[in-house]
N, C-alpha and C positions, 0 to 999 in steps of 0.2 A: 504494500500500500504506500502511495506517495506521501510526502510530508503534507502537501495540501489536503489530500484526502483524509489523512489522519486528523488534521486540524479540524476539518469539517465534521468528522465523526465525533471527535472529542467535544466539540461545541454542541452538537445535537444531543449527545448523551449526557451533557452536564445538567444536573439537577441539584441546585445548591441550597443549603439551608441558611447560609450566612453571607451569601453574595457570590457572584460568578464573574470571572474574567470575560469581558465582552470582546467578540472578534471585531465587530465594527468595520469589516472590510479592510482592515490594515494588514500589513505583511506579517508572515509567521514570526519573524525575528522581533516584531514589536509587541507580540503577545506576552502575557505574563509568564514568568518563569514556571509557575505551577502548571499552566497549560502545556508548555513545552515538555515539562517533565512527564506529564501524563501521556502525551503523544509518543514519547520515547518508550514508555512501558507498552503502549498499544503496538508499537512497531516491533516489539520483542514478543508479541503474541499474548499479552496480558488482557484478560477479559473481565476482570473483577472491578472492584471499586477502589478509588484512591482519594485520600484526603490530605490537604496540604495546609501548613501553617507557615506564614511569613510575617516578620515584624511590620507593623503598620498597615497590614492588609487584612481583609476579612478572610476567615478560613474558607477554603474552597473544596468541594467534593465533586468528583466526576464518577458517574455510575456507568458501568458497562452495559452493553445492550441487554435488555430484558423486557418482559411483558409489563404493562402498567401496574398490575397487581404485585408483581415481583419487585418493581421499583419502589412501590410504597412500603413494602415489607423491609427492603434494605434501608430505606430512609428512616423509618420509625423504629423498627425492631432491631435491625442491624445484622451482625454476624457473630458467630462464635469467636471469642477472643483467644481460645486455646491457651497456649502458655504465656501470652501477654498477661494472663491472670497471675502468673508467678511474679511478674514485675510489680503488680499492684499489691500482692501479698507482702513482698519485700518492703515496700513503702509502709504498709501497716505495721510491720515488725519494727522498722526504724522509728516510727512514731512512738511506739511503746518504749523503745530504747531511750529516745529523747526525753520521754516523760519519767524515766527511771523505774518503770515497772519490771523490765527485764533488761538483760545485757546480752551482747553477742556471745559472751562466754558462759552464759547461764546453762546449767545442766537441764536438759529437756526432761529428764526423769523427775524433776521437781514438780512438774505439772502432769506428766503422763506416767502413772505408776508402772505400767508394763515396760517402761524403758529405764527404770531405776537400775543403777549399777552398770549401765552400758557405756557411760562416759561421753554421751552425745551432747554436743552444744548446739545452741541456736545457729551459730555461724556454720557448723558442720552441715546442717540441713540447708541453709541458704546456698552453700557452695557445693552441694551434692557430694559430701564426703562422709556419708553415713554407712552403717552396716545394715540398713533396712532391706527387706525383700523388694524386688522390682515387679510391679504389677504387669509390666510388658512381658514378663516371662510366664504368666499364667497361660493355661491351655486355651486355644482359640474356641470361641463360641460358634454357633451355627453359621454366622456370617463371616467367620475367619478372623474376627477381632479378638484381642486378649479378653478372656471371660471376666476378668476383674471388673472391667468398666461397665458391663451390663448386668453384673450380679448385685442385687440390692441388699446383700448382707452387710455386716459392719466393716466398712473400709478400714477404720482405725485398727480393728482387731487384726486384720491381715497385715497392715503396715507396721505394726509393732512386733511382728515376729522377727526371728533372727535371720539376717541375710548375710551377704559377703561384703566386707569393706573393700573399697578400691585399693588396688595394689600400689605399693611404694608411695603412699601418701598422696595419690592422685585423686581424681574425681570420676564419678560415673553417674550419668544422667538418670534420675529416678523420680517418678511422680510421687512416690510415697513421702519423700522429703517434705514436699509442700503440703501434702494432706496432713502430715503430722504438725507442721507449722500452723496450719489453720486451727488444729485442736489446741495447740499451745496458746494461740491468741485468745481463743474463747476461755480457756481455763485461767489465764493470767489476768484477764479483764473482767471475768464473770459476766460476759456478754456474748451474744450470738455473733457469728461472723457476718451475717447479713446486716446487723445493726452497726457493727464496726465499719463495714464497708460504706454504708449509707452516711453515717455521721463523720467518719474519718476521711473519706475520699470523695464520696458523691457530693456532699454539701460544699466542701471546700473547692471542688473542681467545677461545680455547676453542671453535673451530669443530667442528662435528659431521661435516659431509660436503660440503664445498665444494672444487671443483677445476676446472681447465680442461678443457673438452670437446675431444677430439681427433677427427680425421676418422674414425678406426677404432674409436671408442668406441661401445659398445652401452648406455651408461648411459641409464637412463630419466629422464624429468622430465615435468612437467605438460603434458598434451596433446601429447606428443612425436609427431612424424612424421619419416620419413627425410629429407625435404626440410628440415625445421626443423633437425635435428641437423647436416646437412651445412653449412648456412648459418652456424649459430652457431659451429661449429668454425673456420670460415674467418675469424672475427674475431680470433682469437688474443688478444693482450694488449689489444686494443681492446674486447672484448666477449664472450669465450668462457667466462667463469665460470658454473658451474651449482651451485646449492646451495639449501638450505632457507632460509626467511625468518628462522628462528632465528639463522642465522649472520650475516645482515646486521645484526640487532640486536646480536649479540655484537661484531661489528666496530665498530659505532657506540659501544657502551659502552667498549670498549678505547681507542678514539680520544678520546672525551670525557674519560676519566679519566686520560689520560696514560700508558697502558700501551704504546701504539704509538709515540708521539712525545713528546718533551719540550715544555715550554711554548713556547720560542722557535720550534721547528720547526713546532709546531701553529699558532702565530700566523701564520707565513709561509705555511703551506698554505692557511689560510683568509683571507688578505689579498686582498680582492677589488678589482677594477679597475672603477670606475663607467663608464669610457669603453668597456668591452667588455661592458656589460650585467651587471655585478656578477660576472663570472667570476673565480674564484680558481684554484687549481691542481687541476684534475680535478673541480671542483664549482663551484656558484654559491653565493655568500654575500651576504645582503642583510638589511635590516630591513624588517619588514612589520607593519602594524597589523591585528590579528585582532579580529573581532567579540567584544565582551564583555571583551577584555583592556584593562587600564588604561594600558598603554604599549606601544610597538612592541617586537617580539621579533626577536632575531637568528635567521635561518633559514639552515641549510646544506642545500642541495638538490642531489641528483643524479638525473637522469632516465635512463631507458634504453628503447630500443625496437629490436626486430629482428623484421621481418615482422609477425605478428599479436600478438606479445608486447609488453607495456608494463610497466615497473618504475619505482617511485619509492622513493627513500631520503631521508627528511627528518629532520634533527636539529634540536632546539631546545637547543643546548648550555648556555644559561644556565638552563634549566629541568631539564636532565638527562632530556629526553624524546626519543623518536624514533618514527617510523612507517615501516614498510617495506610496500610494496604490490606485488602482481604479478597480472597478468591476461592472458588471451589474447583480450581484446576490443580489437582494433586500433583501433576507432573510439571507444573510451570517452574522454570529454572530462574530464580532471582539472581544467581551468581554470588560471588563473594566480593564485598566492597573493597577489601584491602588489595585485591589483585589489580585494580585499576581498569576493570572491564566488567561487562555483564549488565543486565537490566537494572539492578538496584544501584550499582555505581553510576550508570549513565543518567538515571533519573535524578540522583542526588547532585551530580555535577551540573545538570541543567538548572536545578533549583537554586543551588548555592554559588555557582561559579560563572554562569553565563553573563 
């Protein structure tokens, strides 16, 4: 598809809640950086939705081609956030650290009796350095998905069993880490995770419609099926948030501007460990050189994937910019930003460097 055709398609597909870049018959180069970034994604085969935040501009969301009913669902109900949920949970944890109710070095067994004597700390869970069992290793259900996520039995009972610790002080991705963190938050605050989310994140961020999907929920979301809903609910604090892309950007803005965390707590949240692939707490933070930028930029990245859904939340905190993307294209290749090429790199370069 030519650049002109992409621009026309992007303009026609644009359904904005907070304002839209107008084409106005001007040249492609004169369009907003967000529109160019979206066209770059489309050129790479992306058919999902993309939301952009730029300083001094209204947030802009471009919706991929869909039927009118589907567009309304994506606008109001949104998408599964998958593991972007973990990024939100990490912020909730740091709010409790900031308030002095817990510390990163706190023994998780203090709140979760089944884990007493295991020596697990809150930071171990945030950084995936636990010896908890991995739900991805459970036998597949009838649809071929790990049965843990569709089993309505006690997730915490499974996640507090004995598993294997990562070798040589490394890390191993494990959804049980964040399911247990969700339980720690509830026990340490004597509050439900839903209430903590609403009061601690939703109100401060100005969320529209984001919440945890539960197994009995009939809430709609993009391309929903009953299998999808059952699986997503099974992720709990590790991946069950559902909401519009507007709310991801609202979360990003509140985080970058200090409404969710103070300066010290935010710095701790984003302090990455080069030995673990630039993992910070619930997200990855690294510097990357983007095409046409005159210096490397700090990138805060959180990825998510459940079944056919993929989500990306990318912040450029030193520029006050963010991109949130969601698609039901399981095989779409976003590429790796740090390589200097690929769909995600190219979109960021258009947004931040053109």
